[in-house]
Each structure stands twice: as structure tokens, then as C-alpha cells.
C-alpha positions, -999 to +999 in steps of 0.1 A: +476+494-532+480+508-496+448+512-477+434+546-470+414+557-439+382+548-456+392+514-469+377+485-449+354+507-429+320+492-421+293+517-415+255+519-414+230+541-433+195+548-420+172+527-443+147+555-444+171+576-465+162+576-501+187+560-525+190+593-544+205+610-513+233+584-511+266+594-527+300+579-529+326+603-515+354+584-530+363+564-561+361+530-544+338+513-569+342+494-602+338+522-627+337+496-655+307+477-640+286+506-628+283+543-624+269+565-597+240+580-617+215+554-605+219+551-568+194+522-568+219+502-588+242+500-557+218+510-529+184+494-538+167+506-506+138+522-526+129+489-542+132+471-509+110+496-492+084+491-519+087+453-516+080+456-478+050+480-484+035+455-509+041+425-486+067+408-509+091+409-480+083+411-443+103+443-434+134+463-440+161+465-414+163+499-398+199+503-409+216+493-442+252+482-439+280+493-462+316+484-465+344+505-481+361+479-503+395+468-493+401+449-526+413+420-505+393+389-501+412+379-469+406+413-453+370+412-463+366+377-448+386+383-416+378+419-407+347+432-425+325+402-428+324+395-390+315+431-384+287+430-410+274+398-394+274+414-360+253+443-373+229+418-389+226+398-357+220+429-336+192+439-359+178+403-360+181+402-398+170+370-415+183+377-450+210+400-463+213+412-499+248+418-510+253+443-538+289+444-551+300+477-567 
């Protein structure tokens, strides 16, 4: 499939935003594996915030990182992953949780 403007775009979301306020503006997700009714299924920021508050994790990065799926492993590896890594390094992130949707 040809890429659209959104495909392959790496972007950040303020981690203070509740998961319920996040919405997919396109159909770039696996509709057979998940749905968009439970935002915490694909953006578990509420659980991570609770884990930080209880001391289970040290802290939550100020920004969450998301990638519009290119449905191409080579594009993800060569284009998107280095950009995601750059964001993580800039925020001094120790661990990243990847949530495929």
C-alpha cells in the first residue's frame, strides 16, 4: 500500500494527558487485535502514572512517543526507530514500553 502523509510519522503526546482523551484519527491499527474503546489498551499512560505514584516505577517521561505504522519492518527499523530512540535519549529514558496496535 502506498504511504499517506500520516504513515511513518513519529510524534509525542504529553504524558499528563489522560488516555481517554487520546483518539486515533485514522484507521492505522489492527482492528482484529484491538479496538479503540479502551484507550488504555493502546496508550497505558493512566496505569503508568499510577505505577509511578505508588513507587512501582521511578517516573514517567514527560512525553509519550507514538508512531503511525508504516506496515514495513525495514522502514520502521531505518526511519522510525532511530527517531524514537532520539526522543528517548533526549528525555533520559531508561526503559521504553512498546505497545503494538
